[in-house]
C-alpha positions, 0 to 999 in steps of 0.5 A, a space after each residue: 471702574 468705580 470701588 463700588 464695582 470692587 466691593 466683593 473683594 476683601 480690601 479695596 485699592 485706592 481709586 488712584 491705585 485702581 487706575 494705575 492696575 488696570 491702565 497698565 492691565 490694558 497695556 498688556 503688562 503681566 501681572 508680576 511687572 504690575 505688582 512690581 511697578 504699583 505695590 500691589 500684589 500680583 493675586 489682587 492685581 489679577 483680581 481687579 484686571 478680571 472683575 474689569 474684564 480685561 484680559 489677563 496674561 499668562 506665563 510666557 511670552 505673548 504668542 509662544 504656543 504650548 509647548 510641542 510633544 517630545 519626540 517618541 522613538 
């Protein structure tokens, strides 16, 4: 990805920071973990990953399914 791919975003990260964010996203790191490692806010991290077509990990652990329904009766 180059800078012009992110032209619609308010603040554009420096090229090296963009590459760090995208590389960590490809490794499956969470938004919070990428943010802490790079100093980029997690919302911004998510925007960059989505713009690059990289799947964004949701909350919870990988492989966890949705919550089971509560027992009735």
